[in-house]
MARZA-209577 format. One line per field, with one value per atom (N, C-alpha, C): atom name; y, x, z. Coordinates in steps of 0.2 Angstrom, whole numbers, m for minus. Each point is the difference from the previous one (the first is absolute). Layout:
// MARZA-209577
name CA_...
v Y_...
u X_...
w Z_...
***
This chain:
// MARZA-209577
name N_CA_C_N_CA_C_N_CA_C_N_CA_C_N_CA_C_N_CA_C_N_CA_C_N_CA_C_N_CA_C_N_CA_C_N_CA_C_N_CA_C_N_CA_C_N_CA_C_N_CA_C_N_CA_C_N_CA_C_N_CA_C_N_CA_C_N_CA_C_N_CA_C_N_CA_C_N_CA_C_N_CA_C_N_CA_C_N_CA_C_N_CA_C_N_CA_C_N_CA_C_N_CA_C_N_CA_C_N_CA_C_N_CA_C_N_CA_C_N_CA_C_N_CA_C_N_CA_C_N_CA_C_N_CA_C_N_CA_C_N_CA_C_N_CA_C_N_CA_C_N_CA_C_N_CA_C_N_CA_C_N_CA_C_N_CA_C_N_CA_C_N_CA_C_N_CA_C_N_CA_C_N_CA_C_N_CA_C_N_CA_C_N_CA_C_N_CA_C_N_CA_C_N_CA_C_N_CA_C_N_CA_C_N_CA_C_N_CA_C_N_CA_C_N_CA_C_N_CA_C_N_CA_C_N_CA_C_N_CA_C_N_CA_C_N_CA_C_N_CA_C_N_CA_C_N_CA_C_N_CA_C_N_CA_C_N_CA_C_N_CA_C_N_CA_C_N_CA_C_N_CA_C_N_CA_C_N_CA_C_N_CA_C_N_CA_C_N_CA_C_N_CA_C_N_CA_C_N_CA_C_N_CA_C_N_CA_C_N_CA_C_N_CA_C_N_CA_C_N_CA_C_N_CA_C_N_CA_C_N_CA_C_N_CA_C_N_CA_C_N_CA_C_N_CA_C_N_CA_C_N_CA_C_N_CA_C_N_CA_C_N_CA_C_N_CA_C_N_CA_C_N_CA_C_N_CA_C_N_CA_C_N_CA_C_N_CA_C_N_CA_C_N_CA_C_N_CA_C_N_CA_C_N_CA_C_N_CA_C_N_CA_C_N_CA_C_N_CA_C_N_CA_C_N_CA_C_N_CA_C_N_CA_C_N_CA_C_N_CA_C_N_CA_C_N_CA_C_N_CA_C_N_CA_C_N_CA_C_N_CA_C_N_CA_C_N_CA_C_N_CA_C_N_CA_C_N_CA_C_N_CA_C_N_CA_C_N_CA_C_N_CA_C_N_CA_C_N_CA_C_N_CA_C_N_CA_C_N_CA_C_N_CA_C_N_CA_C_N_CA_C_N_CA_C_N_CA_C_N_CA_C_N_CA_C_N_CA_C_N_CA_C_N_CA_C_N_CA_C_N_CA_C_N_CA_C_N_CA_C_N_CA_C_N_CA_C_N_CA_C_N_CA_C_N_CA_C_N_CA_C_N_CA_C_N_CA_C_N_CA_C_N_CA_C_N_CA_C_N_CA_C_N_CA_C_N_CA_C_N_CA_C_N_CA_C_N_CA_C_N_CA_C_N_CA_C_N_CA_C_N_CA_C_N_CA_C_N_CA_C_N_CA_C_N_CA_C_N_CA_C_N_CA_C_N_CA_C_N_CA_C_N_CA_C_N_CA_C_N_CA_C_N_CA_C_N_CA_C_N_CA_C_N_CA_C_N_CA_C_N_CA_C_N_CA_C_N_CA_C_N_CA_C_N_CA_C_N_CA_C_N_CA_C_N_CA_C_N_CA_C_N_CA_C_N_CA_C_N_CA_C_N_CA_C_N_CA_C_N_CA_C_N_CA_C_N_CA_C_N_CA_C_N_CA_C_N_CA_C_N_CA_C_N_CA_C_N_CA_C_N_CA_C_N_CA_C
v 305_m4_1_5_1_m5_0_m5_m7_m2_m7_m1_5_m1_m1_4_0_m7_m3_m6_m6_1_m5_0_6_1_m3_1_m3_m7_m3_m7_m4_1_m4_4_0_4_m5_3_m3_m6_1_m5_m6_2_m6_m4_4_m3_m5_2_m4_m6_1_m6_m5_2_m5_m3_4_m3_m6_1_m5_m6_1_m6_m4_4_m4_m4_3_m3_m6_0_m5_m6_2_m5_m2_5_m1_2_2_3_5_5_5_3_2_3_7_4_8_1_4_1_4_0_4_7_4_7_3_m5_3_0_m5_1_1_m2_2_3_5_3_m3_2_m2_3_6_3_m4_m2_m4_m7_m3_m7_1_5_2_1_4_1_m6_m5_m6_m4_m1_m3_2_7_3_m2_1_m2_m7_m4_m7_m3_3_m3_0_4_1_m5_m4_m5_m7_m3_m7_m5_m5_m5_m7_m3_m7_m5_m6_m5_m4_0_m4_m6_m6_m6_m3_3_m3_6_m1_6_m2_5_m1_m6_m3_m6_m6_0_m5_m1_5_0_1_m3_0_6_4_6_m1_5_1_7_4_8_3_6_4_6_2_4_6_6_6_2_0_2_7_3_7_1_m3_0_m8_m2_m7_0_m6_m1_m7_0_m6_m2_m7_m3_3_2_3_7_3_7_4_7_5_1_2_1_5_0_5_0_6_1_m3_m3_m2_6_m2_6_3_7_4_5_5_5_m2_m4_m2_m3_m5_m3_5_5_5_5_1_4_m4_m6_m4_0_m1_0_7_5_7_1_m3_0_m3_m7_m4_3_3_3_7_3_7_1_5_1_m1_2_m1_m7_m4_m7_m4_2_m4_2_6_1_m4_0_m4_m8_m2_m8_m1_5_m1_m1_4_0_m7_m2_m6_m6_0_m5_0_6_1_1_3_1_6_m1_6_3_m4_3_m1_3_m1_m7_m2_m6_1_m4_0_m5_1_m5_m3_m7_m4_m3_m2_m2_2_2_2_m3_m2_m3_0_0_0_m7_m3_m6_0_m4_0_m8_m1_m7_m1_m3_m1_m7_m2_m6_m6_m4_m6_2_7_2_m1_m1_m1_1_1_1_m6_m5_m5_2_m4_1_1_6_1_5_1_5_5_6_6_0_m2_0_m5_m5_m4_4_6_4_4_3_4_m1_m2_m1_7_5_7_3_m4_3_0_5_0_1_4_1_0_m3_1_5_4_4_m1_m1_m2_5_3_6_m4_0_m3_5_m2_4_m2_m5_m3_m1_0_m2_m6_0_m5_m7_m3_m7_m4_m7_m5_m4_m3_m4_5_m3_4_3_m4_2_0_4_0_m3_m6_m4_m1_2_0_m6_m3_m6_2_3_1_m6_m5_m7_m5_m6_m6_m1_2_m2_6_6_6_3_4_4_6_5_6_2_1_2_7_3_7_1_4_2_8_4_7_3_5_4_4_2_5_6_1_5_m1_m6_m2_m2_0_m2_m5_m6_m5_0_0_0_m7_m4_m6_m1_m3_m2_m5_0_m5_m6_0_m6_m6_2_m4_m3_m7_m3_2_1_3_m3_2_m2_4_0_3_m5_m1_m6_2_m5_0_5_5_4_m4_1_m3_3_7_4_7_3_7_0_5_1_4_m4_3_4_6_4_4_0_3_2_5_2_m3_m3_m3_2_2_2_m2_m1_m3_5_1_5_m3_3_m2_6_m1_5_0_m6_m1_2_3_3_m4_m4_m3_m6_m4_m5_m5_m3_m6_m6_m2_m5_m7_m1_m7_m4_m6_m5_m5_0_m5_m6_m6_m6_m2_2_m2_3_6_4_m3_m3_m3_m7_m3_m6_1_6_2_2_1_2_m6
u m122_m3_4_3_5_5_3_6_m2_m6_m3_0_m3_0_7_5_6_3_m1_3_m3_m7_m3_3_2_3_7_4_7_0_m5_0_m1_m5_m2_m4_1_m5_m6_m5_m6_1_5_1_4_4_4_m5_m5_m5_m4_m2_m4_4_6_4_1_1_1_m7_m5_m7_m2_2_m1_4_6_4_m2_m3_m2_m7_m4_m6_2_5_1_4_5_5_m2_m4_m1_5_6_6_4_2_4_5_6_5_1_0_0_8_3_7_2_7_2_m1_m1_0_m7_m5_m6_m5_m2_m5_4_6_4_7_1_7_5_7_5_m1_m3_m1_m6_m5_m5_2_5_2_5_4_4_m4_m6_m4_m4_m2_m3_5_6_6_1_0_2_m6_m6_m6_0_0_m1_5_6_5_m3_m5_m3_m5_m2_m6_3_m3_2_m1_4_0_m1_m4_m2_2_2_1_m7_m1_m7_2_m2_1_m6_m6_m6_m5_m3_m5_m7_m5_m6_m4_2_m3_4_5_4_6_1_5_7_5_7_4_2_4_7_4_6_2_m3_1_0_3_0_m5_m5_m5_0_m1_m2_m7_m4_m7_m1_m4_m1_m8_m4_m7_m2_m4_m3_m7_m2_m7_m2_m2_m2_m7_m1_m6_m6_m5_m6_1_5_1_2_m1_3_7_3_7_2_6_3_7_3_7_2_6_3_2_1_1_7_0_6_m1_4_0_2_5_4_m5_m4_m5_m4_m3_m4_4_6_5_1_1_1_m7_m5_m7_m1_2_m1_4_6_4_m3_m3_m3_m6_m4_m7_0_6_1_m5_m3_m5_3_6_2_2_2_2_m7_m4_m7_m3_0_m3_3_7_3_m2_0_m1_m7_m5_m7_m1_4_0_2_6_3_m5_m3_m5_m7_m1_m6_m6_1_m5_m5_m6_m5_m1_2_0_7_1_6_1_6_2_3_m1_3_6_5_5_m3_m1_m3_6_6_5_7_5_6_6_5_6_6_6_6_3_3_3_7_4_7_2_4_1_8_3_7_1_6_1_m4_m3_m5_m7_m1_m7_m4_m7_m4_m7_m5_m7_m3_m3_m3_m6_m2_m6_m6_m4_m6_m4_m6_m5_m1_0_m1_m7_m4_m7_m2_5_m1_1_3_1_m6_m3_m6_m3_m6_m4_m1_1_m1_7_5_6_0_1_0_6_5_7_5_6_5_5_4_5_6_5_7_5_3_5_7_4_7_5_2_5_7_2_7_2_7_2_6_3_6_m2_m3_m2_m1_0_m1_m5_m4_m6_m6_m5_m5_m5_0_m4_m8_m4_m7_m3_m4_m2_m8_m3_m8_m2_m5_m3_m7_0_m7_m4_3_m3_4_m2_3_7_0_6_4_m2_4_2_6_3_3_0_3_5_6_6_2_0_2_5_5_5_1_m5_0_6_3_6_m2_5_m1_m4_m5_m5_m6_0_m5_m6_m6_m6_m4_m1_m3_m8_m4_m7_m3_m4_m3_m7_m4_m7_1_m4_0_m4_m2_m3_4_7_5_4_2_4_7_5_6_5_6_5_6_5_6_5_5_5_5_3_5_5_2_6_6_5_6_6_1_5_m3_3_m2_m7_m4_m6_m5_m6_m5_m5_m1_m5_m5_m6_m6_m5_m4_m6_m6_m5_m5_m7_m4_m7_m6_m5_m6_m6_m3_m5_m7_m5_m7_m4_m6_m5_m4_0_m4_4_m3_3_m2_m5_m3_4_m3_4_2_6_3_m5_m3_m5_3_7_3_m3_m1_m2_5_3_5_m3_2_m3_1_5_1_m5_m2_m5_m7_m1_m7_0_6_0_m1_1_0_m7_m5_m7_m4
w 225_m5_m6_m1_m6_0_6_1_m1_2_m1_m8_m4_m7_m3_3_m3_1_6_2_m4_m2_m4_m7_m3_m6_1_5_1_0_4_1_m7_m3_m6_m5_m6_m5_m1_m3_m1_m5_m5_m5_4_4_4_4_4_4_m4_m6_m4_m2_m2_m2_5_6_6_1_0_1_m5_m6_m6_2_1_2_6_5_6_m2_m4_m2_m4_m5_m4_3_4_3_8_3_7_5_m3_4_m5_4_m4_5_m3_3_m2_5_m1_2_m5_1_6_2_5_m1_6_0_m3_m1_m3_6_3_6_6_1_6_m2_3_m1_4_m1_5_7_0_7_3_m3_2_3_m4_2_7_0_6_6_m1_6_2_m4_2_3_m2_3_7_1_6_5_m2_5_2_m5_1_5_1_5_7_1_7_1_m5_1_2_5_2_m6_0_m5_3_m4_2_m6_2_m6_m1_m7_m2_m4_3_m4_m3_2_m3_m2_m6_m2_3_m2_3_m2_m6_m3_1_5_1_m5_m4_m5_4_m3_3_m2_5_m1_4_m1_4_m1_3_m1_7_0_6_m2_5_m2_6_m3_5_m2_5_m2_1_m5_0_1_m4_0_0_5_0_m2_m2_m2_2_7_3_m2_0_m2_5_m3_4_2_m1_2_m6_1_m5_0_m5_0_5_3_4_0_1_1_6_0_7_4_6_5_m1_2_m1_m6_0_m5_m7_0_m6_m5_1_m5_m3_4_m3_m4_1_m5_m6_0_m6_m4_3_m3_m3_3_m3_m6_0_m6_m6_1_m5_m2_4_m2_m2_m1_m2_m7_0_m6_m7_m1_m7_m2_5_0_m1_4_0_m7_m2_m7_m5_0_m6_1_6_1_m2_2_m2_m8_m3_m8_m2_2_m2_2_5_2_m4_m3_m4_5_6_5_m2_1_0_7_5_7_3_6_3_3_0_3_7_4_7_1_4_1_6_0_5_4_m3_4_m3_4_m2_5_m3_4_m4_4_m3_0_m5_m1_0_4_m1_m1_m5_m2_m1_5_0_m4_m1_m4_3_m4_2_1_0_1_m7_1_m6_3_m5_1_m4_3_m4_m5_m4_m5_4_m1_4_m4_2_m2_5_m2_5_3_m4_2_6_1_6_6_0_6_1_m6_1_m7_m1_m6_m4_4_m3_m3_1_m3_m8_m3_m8_m3_3_m3_5_m1_4_m3_4_m2_3_m3_3_m2_4_m1_2_m5_1_3_6_4_0_m4_0_m7_m1_m6_0_6_0_3_m4_1_m6_1_m6_2_m5_2_2_3_2_m5_m6_m5_2_m2_1_m6_1_m5_0_m5_m1_m4_2_m4_m3_m6_m3_m1_m2_m1_3_0_3_m4_m7_m4_m2_3_m2_6_0_5_m3_4_m1_5_m2_5_0_6_1_5_m2_5_m1_3_0_3_m3_3_6_3_6_m2_4_m1_m5_m3_m4_4_m3_3_m4_3_m4_3_m5_2_m3_4_m3_3_m4_3_5_5_6_m2_m7_m2_m3_0_m3_5_0_4_m1_5_m1_5_0_5_m1_5_m1_1_m5_0_6_2_6_m2_5_m1_0_m4_0_3_m1_3_1_5_2_3_0_4_m4_m1_m4_5_m1_4_m4_2_m3_4_m2_3_m4_4_m4_3_m4_2_m4_3_m4_0_m6_m2_m1_2_0_0_m4_1_6_3_6_7_4_6_7_m1_6_3_5_3_m5_1_m4_1_m6_0_0_0_0_6_m1_6_1_6_2_2_m3_2_7_3_7_4_m2_4_0_m6_m1_4_1_4_7_2_7_2_m5_2_3
***
């Protein structure tokens, strides 16, 4: 327990946690600087582990939105079922790193939670030149998604900006540096612009207070009834 408290102090002070919480409340999105939530050792461990996970190319999102991104699944959240880690030891190790007590404590404070959040979905994104993530709403994947957390794992790329649309006429553009963490509410539409050069890599996970089955209804399933 003593080490956990020391880690909490090392990650972020109460003052910093409050500052990030206020910014998230006001803007709906906040960028937490490098070496605060994840150290270089953490990033290296994630990189080492994810190399063992199979990759798939994704061209369409859950709501029919257009994407071009390579994905490695760590924890899945299928409609009508509870979240689960994909098979193998590696996904569990990654989730253990993300759900470590000190990190969960800091994130809970930033999200303003009075109870613990769970990670409903987690995956790795790899975006070589030409890749993009189209405009979408995370709640289309699971109506219980409340916040998405994006850990930046690369620096040598151009393009690939994360763009949030708070209103129809407003946009916020982010390009977090290596090791930074972007947190955004799942109630805002957003996209990732096409990568121009290099390779954009990130770890993405979605937090919710609800741990039950995914309540998303797929239209094609209704048509089969």
